[in-house]
Chimera marker file (.cmm) of the C-alpha trace (Angstrom):
<marker_set name="trace">
<marker id="1" x="123.967" y="89.769" z="93.572" r="1" g="1" b="0" radius="0.5"/>
<marker id="2" x="127.147" y="90.888" z="95.016" r="1" g="1" b="0" radius="0.5"/>
<marker id="3" x="128.913" y="89.535" z="91.555" r="1" g="1" b="0" radius="0.5"/>
<marker id="4" x="126.774" y="91.693" z="89.722" r="1" g="1" b="0" radius="0.5"/>
<marker id="5" x="127.229" y="94.781" z="91.780" r="1" g="1" b="0" radius="0.5"/>
<marker id="6" x="131.184" y="94.483" z="91.358" r="1" g="1" b="0" radius="0.5"/>
<marker id="7" x="130.985" y="93.500" z="87.626" r="1" g="1" b="0" radius="0.5"/>
<marker id="8" x="128.817" y="96.762" z="87.131" r="1" g="1" b="0" radius="0.5"/>
<marker id="9" x="131.002" y="98.946" z="89.207" r="1" g="1" b="0" radius="0.5"/>
<marker id="10" x="134.006" y="97.551" z="87.291" r="1" g="1" b="0" radius="0.5"/>
<marker id="11" x="132.075" y="98.281" z="84.188" r="1" g="1" b="0" radius="0.5"/>
<marker id="12" x="131.399" y="101.951" z="85.136" r="1" g="1" b="0" radius="0.5"/>
<marker id="13" x="135.255" y="102.465" z="86.126" r="1" g="1" b="0" radius="0.5"/>
<marker id="14" x="135.913" y="101.622" z="82.727" r="1" g="1" b="0" radius="0.5"/>
<marker id="15" x="133.157" y="103.481" z="80.911" r="1" g="1" b="0" radius="0.5"/>
<marker id="16" x="132.892" y="106.726" z="82.760" r="1" g="1" b="0" radius="0.5"/>
<marker id="17" x="130.565" y="108.008" z="80.194" r="1" g="1" b="0" radius="0.5"/>
<marker id="18" x="128.236" y="105.257" z="79.949" r="1" g="1" b="0" radius="0.5"/>
<marker id="19" x="124.726" y="106.340" z="81.609" r="1" g="1" b="0" radius="0.5"/>
<marker id="20" x="123.231" y="102.625" z="80.944" r="1" g="1" b="0" radius="0.5"/>
<marker id="21" x="125.869" y="101.126" z="82.970" r="1" g="1" b="0" radius="0.5"/>
<marker id="22" x="125.419" y="103.781" z="85.910" r="1" g="1" b="0" radius="0.5"/>
<marker id="23" x="121.255" y="102.922" z="85.558" r="1" g="1" b="0" radius="0.5"/>
<marker id="24" x="121.987" y="99.270" z="85.729" r="1" g="1" b="0" radius="0.5"/>
<marker id="25" x="124.327" y="99.531" z="88.815" r="1" g="1" b="0" radius="0.5"/>
<marker id="26" x="121.600" y="102.015" z="90.529" r="1" g="1" b="0" radius="0.5"/>
<marker id="27" x="118.936" y="99.293" z="89.826" r="1" g="1" b="0" radius="0.5"/>
<marker id="28" x="121.013" y="96.626" z="91.456" r="1" g="1" b="0" radius="0.5"/>
<marker id="29" x="122.091" y="98.512" z="94.219" r="1" g="1" b="0" radius="0.5"/>
<marker id="30" x="118.231" y="99.304" z="94.994" r="1" g="1" b="0" radius="0.5"/>
<marker id="31" x="117.269" y="95.752" z="94.885" r="1" g="1" b="0" radius="0.5"/>
<marker id="32" x="120.123" y="95.009" z="97.467" r="1" g="1" b="0" radius="0.5"/>
<marker id="33" x="118.577" y="97.744" z="99.647" r="1" g="1" b="0" radius="0.5"/>
<marker id="34" x="121.515" y="100.055" z="99.262" r="1" g="1" b="0" radius="0.5"/>
<marker id="35" x="119.291" y="103.128" z="98.288" r="1" g="1" b="0" radius="0.5"/>
<marker id="36" x="121.919" y="106.055" z="99.010" r="1" g="1" b="0" radius="0.5"/>
<marker id="37" x="124.515" y="104.292" z="96.606" r="1" g="1" b="0" radius="0.5"/>
<marker id="38" x="121.514" y="103.549" z="94.131" r="1" g="1" b="0" radius="0.5"/>
<marker id="39" x="120.713" y="107.377" z="93.998" r="1" g="1" b="0" radius="0.5"/>
<marker id="40" x="124.234" y="108.211" z="93.453" r="1" g="1" b="0" radius="0.5"/>
<marker id="41" x="124.551" y="105.978" z="90.514" r="1" g="1" b="0" radius="0.5"/>
<marker id="42" x="121.032" y="107.229" z="89.212" r="1" g="1" b="0" radius="0.5"/>
<marker id="43" x="122.157" y="110.856" z="89.717" r="1" g="1" b="0" radius="0.5"/>
<marker id="44" x="125.142" y="109.956" z="87.923" r="1" g="1" b="0" radius="0.5"/>
<marker id="45" x="123.480" y="108.568" z="84.813" r="1" g="1" b="0" radius="0.5"/>
<marker id="46" x="121.203" y="111.521" z="84.356" r="1" g="1" b="0" radius="0.5"/>
<marker id="47" x="124.428" y="113.727" z="84.791" r="1" g="1" b="0" radius="0.5"/>
<marker id="48" x="125.679" y="111.760" z="81.771" r="1" g="1" b="0" radius="0.5"/>
<marker id="49" x="122.695" y="111.642" z="79.794" r="1" g="1" b="0" radius="0.5"/>
<marker id="50" x="120.222" y="114.185" z="80.673" r="1" g="1" b="0" radius="0.5"/>
<marker id="51" x="117.423" y="112.643" z="78.815" r="1" g="1" b="0" radius="0.5"/>
<marker id="52" x="117.873" y="108.936" z="80.077" r="1" g="1" b="0" radius="0.5"/>
<marker id="53" x="114.026" y="109.032" z="81.479" r="1" g="1" b="0" radius="0.5"/>
<marker id="54" x="114.395" y="105.598" z="83.167" r="1" g="1" b="0" radius="0.5"/>
<marker id="55" x="116.781" y="106.810" z="85.604" r="1" g="1" b="0" radius="0.5"/>
<marker id="56" x="114.298" y="109.656" z="86.837" r="1" g="1" b="0" radius="0.5"/>
<marker id="57" x="111.717" y="106.957" z="87.268" r="1" g="1" b="0" radius="0.5"/>
<marker id="58" x="113.979" y="105.016" z="89.243" r="1" g="1" b="0" radius="0.5"/>
<marker id="59" x="115.196" y="107.702" z="91.477" r="1" g="1" b="0" radius="0.5"/>
<marker id="60" x="111.900" y="108.989" z="92.009" r="1" g="1" b="0" radius="0.5"/>
<marker id="61" x="110.521" y="105.607" z="92.946" r="1" g="1" b="0" radius="0.5"/>
<marker id="62" x="113.444" y="105.397" z="95.564" r="1" g="1" b="0" radius="0.5"/>
<marker id="63" x="112.654" y="108.795" z="97.132" r="1" g="1" b="0" radius="0.5"/>
<marker id="64" x="108.881" y="108.127" z="97.288" r="1" g="1" b="0" radius="0.5"/>
<marker id="65" x="109.430" y="104.638" z="98.709" r="1" g="1" b="0" radius="0.5"/>
<marker id="66" x="111.514" y="106.478" z="101.331" r="1" g="1" b="0" radius="0.5"/>
<marker id="67" x="108.899" y="109.090" z="102.287" r="1" g="1" b="0" radius="0.5"/>
<marker id="68" x="110.521" y="111.750" z="100.670" r="1" g="1" b="0" radius="0.5"/>
<marker id="69" x="107.478" y="113.017" z="97.993" r="1" g="1" b="0" radius="0.5"/>
<marker id="70" x="108.964" y="116.449" z="97.461" r="1" g="1" b="0" radius="0.5"/>
<marker id="71" x="112.030" y="114.931" z="95.965" r="1" g="1" b="0" radius="0.5"/>
<marker id="72" x="110.439" y="112.283" z="94.126" r="1" g="1" b="0" radius="0.5"/>
<marker id="73" x="108.153" y="114.849" z="92.763" r="1" g="1" b="0" radius="0.5"/>
<marker id="74" x="111.072" y="117.182" z="91.657" r="1" g="1" b="0" radius="0.5"/>
<marker id="75" x="112.822" y="114.296" z="89.976" r="1" g="1" b="0" radius="0.5"/>
<marker id="76" x="109.790" y="113.221" z="88.228" r="1" g="1" b="0" radius="0.5"/>
<marker id="77" x="109.187" y="116.595" z="86.992" r="1" g="1" b="0" radius="0.5"/>
<marker id="78" x="112.392" y="116.845" z="85.599" r="1" g="1" b="0" radius="0.5"/>
<marker id="79" x="111.887" y="112.901" z="84.228" r="1" g="1" b="0" radius="0.5"/>
<marker id="80" x="108.878" y="114.512" z="82.245" r="1" g="1" b="0" radius="0.5"/>
<marker id="81" x="110.600" y="117.268" z="80.623" r="1" g="1" b="0" radius="0.5"/>
<marker id="82" x="113.317" y="114.890" z="79.387" r="1" g="1" b="0" radius="0.5"/>
<marker id="83" x="110.569" y="112.587" z="78.298" r="1" g="1" b="0" radius="0.5"/>
<marker id="84" x="108.701" y="115.626" z="76.323" r="1" g="1" b="0" radius="0.5"/>
<marker id="85" x="112.411" y="116.689" z="74.918" r="1" g="1" b="0" radius="0.5"/>
<marker id="86" x="112.890" y="112.864" z="73.404" r="1" g="1" b="0" radius="0.5"/>
<marker id="87" x="109.412" y="112.569" z="72.320" r="1" g="1" b="0" radius="0.5"/>
<marker id="88" x="108.880" y="109.842" z="74.623" r="1" g="1" b="0" radius="0.5"/>
<marker id="89" x="105.154" y="110.074" z="75.165" r="1" g="1" b="0" radius="0.5"/>
<marker id="90" x="104.187" y="106.721" z="76.900" r="1" g="1" b="0" radius="0.5"/>
<marker id="91" x="107.221" y="107.588" z="79.473" r="1" g="1" b="0" radius="0.5"/>
<marker id="92" x="105.710" y="110.817" z="80.213" r="1" g="1" b="0" radius="0.5"/>
<marker id="93" x="102.312" y="109.516" z="80.777" r="1" g="1" b="0" radius="0.5"/>
<marker id="94" x="103.905" y="107.006" z="83.047" r="1" g="1" b="0" radius="0.5"/>
<marker id="95" x="105.519" y="109.577" z="85.082" r="1" g="1" b="0" radius="0.5"/>
<marker id="96" x="102.388" y="111.594" z="85.097" r="1" g="1" b="0" radius="0.5"/>
<marker id="97" x="100.711" y="108.690" z="86.457" r="1" g="1" b="0" radius="0.5"/>
<marker id="98" x="103.336" y="108.169" z="89.150" r="1" g="1" b="0" radius="0.5"/>
<marker id="99" x="103.168" y="111.884" z="90.104" r="1" g="1" b="0" radius="0.5"/>
<marker id="100" x="99.234" y="111.513" z="90.454" r="1" g="1" b="0" radius="0.5"/>
<marker id="101" x="99.492" y="108.619" z="92.750" r="1" g="1" b="0" radius="0.5"/>
<marker id="102" x="101.840" y="110.560" z="94.903" r="1" g="1" b="0" radius="0.5"/>
<marker id="103" x="99.714" y="113.402" z="94.782" r="1" g="1" b="0" radius="0.5"/>
<marker id="104" x="96.578" y="111.221" z="96.330" r="1" g="1" b="0" radius="0.5"/>
<marker id="105" x="99.081" y="109.561" z="98.727" r="1" g="1" b="0" radius="0.5"/>
<marker id="106" x="100.544" y="113.117" z="100.255" r="1" g="1" b="0" radius="0.5"/>
<marker id="107" x="97.806" y="115.716" z="99.523" r="1" g="1" b="0" radius="0.5"/>
<marker id="108" x="98.741" y="118.126" z="101.936" r="1" g="1" b="0" radius="0.5"/>
<marker id="109" x="102.028" y="118.849" z="100.769" r="1" g="1" b="0" radius="0.5"/>
<marker id="110" x="101.653" y="118.308" z="97.120" r="1" g="1" b="0" radius="0.5"/>
<marker id="111" x="100.257" y="121.822" z="95.767" r="1" g="1" b="0" radius="0.5"/>
<marker id="112" x="102.967" y="124.085" z="96.681" r="1" g="1" b="0" radius="0.5"/>
<marker id="113" x="106.059" y="121.597" z="95.947" r="1" g="1" b="0" radius="0.5"/>
<marker id="114" x="104.780" y="120.908" z="92.680" r="1" g="1" b="0" radius="0.5"/>
<marker id="115" x="104.288" y="124.149" z="91.517" r="1" g="1" b="0" radius="0.5"/>
<marker id="116" x="107.544" y="125.331" z="93.004" r="1" g="1" b="0" radius="0.5"/>
<marker id="117" x="109.571" y="122.514" z="91.301" r="1" g="1" b="0" radius="0.5"/>
<marker id="118" x="107.735" y="123.132" z="88.178" r="1" g="1" b="0" radius="0.5"/>
<marker id="119" x="108.767" y="127.097" z="88.652" r="1" g="1" b="0" radius="0.5"/>
<marker id="120" x="112.125" y="126.191" z="89.322" r="1" g="1" b="0" radius="0.5"/>
<marker id="121" x="112.375" y="123.982" z="86.146" r="1" g="1" b="0" radius="0.5"/>
<marker id="122" x="110.799" y="126.278" z="84.012" r="1" g="1" b="0" radius="0.5"/>
<marker id="123" x="113.101" y="129.338" z="85.180" r="1" g="1" b="0" radius="0.5"/>
<marker id="124" x="115.929" y="126.967" z="83.968" r="1" g="1" b="0" radius="0.5"/>
<marker id="125" x="114.343" y="126.572" z="80.785" r="1" g="1" b="0" radius="0.5"/>
<marker id="126" x="113.751" y="122.818" z="81.391" r="1" g="1" b="0" radius="0.5"/>
<marker id="127" x="110.038" y="122.636" z="81.249" r="1" g="1" b="0" radius="0.5"/>
<marker id="128" x="107.786" y="122.447" z="77.801" r="1" g="1" b="0" radius="0.5"/>
<marker id="129" x="104.954" y="124.763" z="77.832" r="1" g="1" b="0" radius="0.5"/>
<marker id="130" x="102.516" y="122.188" z="78.776" r="1" g="1" b="0" radius="0.5"/>
<marker id="131" x="104.223" y="122.048" z="82.215" r="1" g="1" b="0" radius="0.5"/>
<marker id="132" x="105.058" y="125.654" z="83.074" r="1" g="1" b="0" radius="0.5"/>
<marker id="133" x="103.934" y="126.959" z="86.481" r="1" g="1" b="0" radius="0.5"/>
<marker id="134" x="100.524" y="128.342" z="85.099" r="1" g="1" b="0" radius="0.5"/>
<marker id="135" x="99.490" y="124.621" z="84.021" r="1" g="1" b="0" radius="0.5"/>
<marker id="136" x="101.502" y="122.857" z="87.012" r="1" g="1" b="0" radius="0.5"/>
<marker id="137" x="98.015" y="122.774" z="88.868" r="1" g="1" b="0" radius="0.5"/>
<marker id="138" x="97.114" y="119.783" z="86.866" r="1" g="1" b="0" radius="0.5"/>
<marker id="139" x="99.662" y="117.892" z="88.705" r="1" g="1" b="0" radius="0.5"/>
<marker id="140" x="97.988" y="117.765" z="91.889" r="1" g="1" b="0" radius="0.5"/>
<marker id="141" x="94.455" y="116.994" z="90.670" r="1" g="1" b="0" radius="0.5"/>
<marker id="142" x="93.398" y="113.399" z="91.018" r="1" g="1" b="0" radius="0.5"/>
<marker id="143" x="93.677" y="111.480" z="88.036" r="1" g="1" b="0" radius="0.5"/>
<marker id="144" x="91.323" y="108.088" z="87.946" r="1" g="1" b="0" radius="0.5"/>
<marker id="145" x="93.120" y="105.471" z="85.882" r="1" g="1" b="0" radius="0.5"/>
<marker id="146" x="91.027" y="102.966" z="83.935" r="1" g="1" b="0" radius="0.5"/>
<marker id="147" x="92.307" y="99.510" z="82.956" r="1" g="1" b="0" radius="0.5"/>
<marker id="148" x="91.130" y="98.565" z="79.414" r="1" g="1" b="0" radius="0.5"/>
<marker id="149" x="89.134" y="95.437" z="79.342" r="1" g="1" b="0" radius="0.5"/>
<marker id="150" x="90.836" y="92.205" z="78.282" r="1" g="1" b="0" radius="0.5"/>
<marker id="151" x="90.697" y="91.775" z="74.631" r="1" g="1" b="0" radius="0.5"/>
<marker id="152" x="88.224" y="89.136" z="73.011" r="1" g="1" b="0" radius="0.5"/>
<link id1="1" id2="2" r="1" g="1" b="0" radius="0.2"/>
<link id1="2" id2="3" r="1" g="1" b="0" radius="0.2"/>
<link id1="3" id2="4" r="1" g="1" b="0" radius="0.2"/>
<link id1="4" id2="5" r="1" g="1" b="0" radius="0.2"/>
<link id1="5" id2="6" r="1" g="1" b="0" radius="0.2"/>
<link id1="6" id2="7" r="1" g="1" b="0" radius="0.2"/>
<link id1="7" id2="8" r="1" g="1" b="0" radius="0.2"/>
<link id1="8" id2="9" r="1" g="1" b="0" radius="0.2"/>
<link id1="9" id2="10" r="1" g="1" b="0" radius="0.2"/>
<link id1="10" id2="11" r="1" g="1" b="0" radius="0.2"/>
<link id1="11" id2="12" r="1" g="1" b="0" radius="0.2"/>
<link id1="12" id2="13" r="1" g="1" b="0" radius="0.2"/>
<link id1="13" id2="14" r="1" g="1" b="0" radius="0.2"/>
<link id1="14" id2="15" r="1" g="1" b="0" radius="0.2"/>
<link id1="15" id2="16" r="1" g="1" b="0" radius="0.2"/>
<link id1="16" id2="17" r="1" g="1" b="0" radius="0.2"/>
<link id1="17" id2="18" r="1" g="1" b="0" radius="0.2"/>
<link id1="18" id2="19" r="1" g="1" b="0" radius="0.2"/>
<link id1="19" id2="20" r="1" g="1" b="0" radius="0.2"/>
<link id1="20" id2="21" r="1" g="1" b="0" radius="0.2"/>
<link id1="21" id2="22" r="1" g="1" b="0" radius="0.2"/>
<link id1="22" id2="23" r="1" g="1" b="0" radius="0.2"/>
<link id1="23" id2="24" r="1" g="1" b="0" radius="0.2"/>
<link id1="24" id2="25" r="1" g="1" b="0" radius="0.2"/>
<link id1="25" id2="26" r="1" g="1" b="0" radius="0.2"/>
<link id1="26" id2="27" r="1" g="1" b="0" radius="0.2"/>
<link id1="27" id2="28" r="1" g="1" b="0" radius="0.2"/>
<link id1="28" id2="29" r="1" g="1" b="0" radius="0.2"/>
<link id1="29" id2="30" r="1" g="1" b="0" radius="0.2"/>
<link id1="30" id2="31" r="1" g="1" b="0" radius="0.2"/>
<link id1="31" id2="32" r="1" g="1" b="0" radius="0.2"/>
<link id1="32" id2="33" r="1" g="1" b="0" radius="0.2"/>
<link id1="33" id2="34" r="1" g="1" b="0" radius="0.2"/>
<link id1="34" id2="35" r="1" g="1" b="0" radius="0.2"/>
<link id1="35" id2="36" r="1" g="1" b="0" radius="0.2"/>
<link id1="36" id2="37" r="1" g="1" b="0" radius="0.2"/>
<link id1="37" id2="38" r="1" g="1" b="0" radius="0.2"/>
<link id1="38" id2="39" r="1" g="1" b="0" radius="0.2"/>
<link id1="39" id2="40" r="1" g="1" b="0" radius="0.2"/>
<link id1="40" id2="41" r="1" g="1" b="0" radius="0.2"/>
<link id1="41" id2="42" r="1" g="1" b="0" radius="0.2"/>
<link id1="42" id2="43" r="1" g="1" b="0" radius="0.2"/>
<link id1="43" id2="44" r="1" g="1" b="0" radius="0.2"/>
<link id1="44" id2="45" r="1" g="1" b="0" radius="0.2"/>
<link id1="45" id2="46" r="1" g="1" b="0" radius="0.2"/>
<link id1="46" id2="47" r="1" g="1" b="0" radius="0.2"/>
<link id1="47" id2="48" r="1" g="1" b="0" radius="0.2"/>
<link id1="48" id2="49" r="1" g="1" b="0" radius="0.2"/>
<link id1="49" id2="50" r="1" g="1" b="0" radius="0.2"/>
<link id1="50" id2="51" r="1" g="1" b="0" radius="0.2"/>
<link id1="51" id2="52" r="1" g="1" b="0" radius="0.2"/>
<link id1="52" id2="53" r="1" g="1" b="0" radius="0.2"/>
<link id1="53" id2="54" r="1" g="1" b="0" radius="0.2"/>
<link id1="54" id2="55" r="1" g="1" b="0" radius="0.2"/>
<link id1="55" id2="56" r="1" g="1" b="0" radius="0.2"/>
<link id1="56" id2="57" r="1" g="1" b="0" radius="0.2"/>
<link id1="57" id2="58" r="1" g="1" b="0" radius="0.2"/>
<link id1="58" id2="59" r="1" g="1" b="0" radius="0.2"/>
<link id1="59" id2="60" r="1" g="1" b="0" radius="0.2"/>
<link id1="60" id2="61" r="1" g="1" b="0" radius="0.2"/>
<link id1="61" id2="62" r="1" g="1" b="0" radius="0.2"/>
<link id1="62" id2="63" r="1" g="1" b="0" radius="0.2"/>
<link id1="63" id2="64" r="1" g="1" b="0" radius="0.2"/>
<link id1="64" id2="65" r="1" g="1" b="0" radius="0.2"/>
<link id1="65" id2="66" r="1" g="1" b="0" radius="0.2"/>
<link id1="66" id2="67" r="1" g="1" b="0" radius="0.2"/>
<link id1="67" id2="68" r="1" g="1" b="0" radius="0.2"/>
<link id1="68" id2="69" r="1" g="1" b="0" radius="0.2"/>
<link id1="69" id2="70" r="1" g="1" b="0" radius="0.2"/>
<link id1="70" id2="71" r="1" g="1" b="0" radius="0.2"/>
<link id1="71" id2="72" r="1" g="1" b="0" radius="0.2"/>
<link id1="72" id2="73" r="1" g="1" b="0" radius="0.2"/>
<link id1="73" id2="74" r="1" g="1" b="0" radius="0.2"/>
<link id1="74" id2="75" r="1" g="1" b="0" radius="0.2"/>
<link id1="75" id2="76" r="1" g="1" b="0" radius="0.2"/>
<link id1="76" id2="77" r="1" g="1" b="0" radius="0.2"/>
<link id1="77" id2="78" r="1" g="1" b="0" radius="0.2"/>
<link id1="78" id2="79" r="1" g="1" b="0" radius="0.2"/>
<link id1="79" id2="80" r="1" g="1" b="0" radius="0.2"/>
<link id1="80" id2="81" r="1" g="1" b="0" radius="0.2"/>
<link id1="81" id2="82" r="1" g="1" b="0" radius="0.2"/>
<link id1="82" id2="83" r="1" g="1" b="0" radius="0.2"/>
<link id1="83" id2="84" r="1" g="1" b="0" radius="0.2"/>
<link id1="84" id2="85" r="1" g="1" b="0" radius="0.2"/>
<link id1="85" id2="86" r="1" g="1" b="0" radius="0.2"/>
<link id1="86" id2="87" r="1" g="1" b="0" radius="0.2"/>
<link id1="87" id2="88" r="1" g="1" b="0" radius="0.2"/>
<link id1="88" id2="89" r="1" g="1" b="0" radius="0.2"/>
<link id1="89" id2="90" r="1" g="1" b="0" radius="0.2"/>
<link id1="90" id2="91" r="1" g="1" b="0" radius="0.2"/>
<link id1="91" id2="92" r="1" g="1" b="0" radius="0.2"/>
<link id1="92" id2="93" r="1" g="1" b="0" radius="0.2"/>
<link id1="93" id2="94" r="1" g="1" b="0" radius="0.2"/>
<link id1="94" id2="95" r="1" g="1" b="0" radius="0.2"/>
<link id1="95" id2="96" r="1" g="1" b="0" radius="0.2"/>
<link id1="96" id2="97" r="1" g="1" b="0" radius="0.2"/>
<link id1="97" id2="98" r="1" g="1" b="0" radius="0.2"/>
<link id1="98" id2="99" r="1" g="1" b="0" radius="0.2"/>
<link id1="99" id2="100" r="1" g="1" b="0" radius="0.2"/>
<link id1="100" id2="101" r="1" g="1" b="0" radius="0.2"/>
<link id1="101" id2="102" r="1" g="1" b="0" radius="0.2"/>
<link id1="102" id2="103" r="1" g="1" b="0" radius="0.2"/>
<link id1="103" id2="104" r="1" g="1" b="0" radius="0.2"/>
<link id1="104" id2="105" r="1" g="1" b="0" radius="0.2"/>
<link id1="105" id2="106" r="1" g="1" b="0" radius="0.2"/>
<link id1="106" id2="107" r="1" g="1" b="0" radius="0.2"/>
<link id1="107" id2="108" r="1" g="1" b="0" radius="0.2"/>
<link id1="108" id2="109" r="1" g="1" b="0" radius="0.2"/>
<link id1="109" id2="110" r="1" g="1" b="0" radius="0.2"/>
<link id1="110" id2="111" r="1" g="1" b="0" radius="0.2"/>
<link id1="111" id2="112" r="1" g="1" b="0" radius="0.2"/>
<link id1="112" id2="113" r="1" g="1" b="0" radius="0.2"/>
<link id1="113" id2="114" r="1" g="1" b="0" radius="0.2"/>
<link id1="114" id2="115" r="1" g="1" b="0" radius="0.2"/>
<link id1="115" id2="116" r="1" g="1" b="0" radius="0.2"/>
<link id1="116" id2="117" r="1" g="1" b="0" radius="0.2"/>
<link id1="117" id2="118" r="1" g="1" b="0" radius="0.2"/>
<link id1="118" id2="119" r="1" g="1" b="0" radius="0.2"/>
<link id1="119" id2="120" r="1" g="1" b="0" radius="0.2"/>
<link id1="120" id2="121" r="1" g="1" b="0" radius="0.2"/>
<link id1="121" id2="122" r="1" g="1" b="0" radius="0.2"/>
<link id1="122" id2="123" r="1" g="1" b="0" radius="0.2"/>
<link id1="123" id2="124" r="1" g="1" b="0" radius="0.2"/>
<link id1="124" id2="125" r="1" g="1" b="0" radius="0.2"/>
<link id1="125" id2="126" r="1" g="1" b="0" radius="0.2"/>
<link id1="126" id2="127" r="1" g="1" b="0" radius="0.2"/>
<link id1="127" id2="128" r="1" g="1" b="0" radius="0.2"/>
<link id1="128" id2="129" r="1" g="1" b="0" radius="0.2"/>
<link id1="129" id2="130" r="1" g="1" b="0" radius="0.2"/>
<link id1="130" id2="131" r="1" g="1" b="0" radius="0.2"/>
<link id1="131" id2="132" r="1" g="1" b="0" radius="0.2"/>
<link id1="132" id2="133" r="1" g="1" b="0" radius="0.2"/>
<link id1="133" id2="134" r="1" g="1" b="0" radius="0.2"/>
<link id1="134" id2="135" r="1" g="1" b="0" radius="0.2"/>
<link id1="135" id2="136" r="1" g="1" b="0" radius="0.2"/>
<link id1="136" id2="137" r="1" g="1" b="0" radius="0.2"/>
<link id1="137" id2="138" r="1" g="1" b="0" radius="0.2"/>
<link id1="138" id2="139" r="1" g="1" b="0" radius="0.2"/>
<link id1="139" id2="140" r="1" g="1" b="0" radius="0.2"/>
<link id1="140" id2="141" r="1" g="1" b="0" radius="0.2"/>
<link id1="141" id2="142" r="1" g="1" b="0" radius="0.2"/>
<link id1="142" id2="143" r="1" g="1" b="0" radius="0.2"/>
<link id1="143" id2="144" r="1" g="1" b="0" radius="0.2"/>
<link id1="144" id2="145" r="1" g="1" b="0" radius="0.2"/>
<link id1="145" id2="146" r="1" g="1" b="0" radius="0.2"/>
<link id1="146" id2="147" r="1" g="1" b="0" radius="0.2"/>
<link id1="147" id2="148" r="1" g="1" b="0" radius="0.2"/>
<link id1="148" id2="149" r="1" g="1" b="0" radius="0.2"/>
<link id1="149" id2="150" r="1" g="1" b="0" radius="0.2"/>
<link id1="150" id2="151" r="1" g="1" b="0" radius="0.2"/>
<link id1="151" id2="152" r="1" g="1" b="0" radius="0.2"/>
</marker_set>
């Protein structure tokens, strides 16, 4: 795994504008447990390509796993906005499910930070109308996920 990380770091140095390389580096660093470095790489991927939704998902998962629900919530709200800009409805739904699960696991801190993050992103013009603060309350409502029965 160290060889992979070294190779990805070399690629990142040689390709400063390549968000995919930064994302891959972030994923490998996370697997190795180097979450601070992983977040740096993922943040750089987002800086290079603001609509790179996979980087938002991965970064939010790191924050959530490390007990930072507000940070996870903020990055996932930005990821939803990016998915809507791209027309990536499946990714948007996936991130909304991640947010719903986060809200269920930390309900006491959920509503106000989610609304504040939505308001902040809206003030910057980053949220589509469906995610503006007047609608942000839906983020903290529990969502029941149902699995489809297997075919046949």
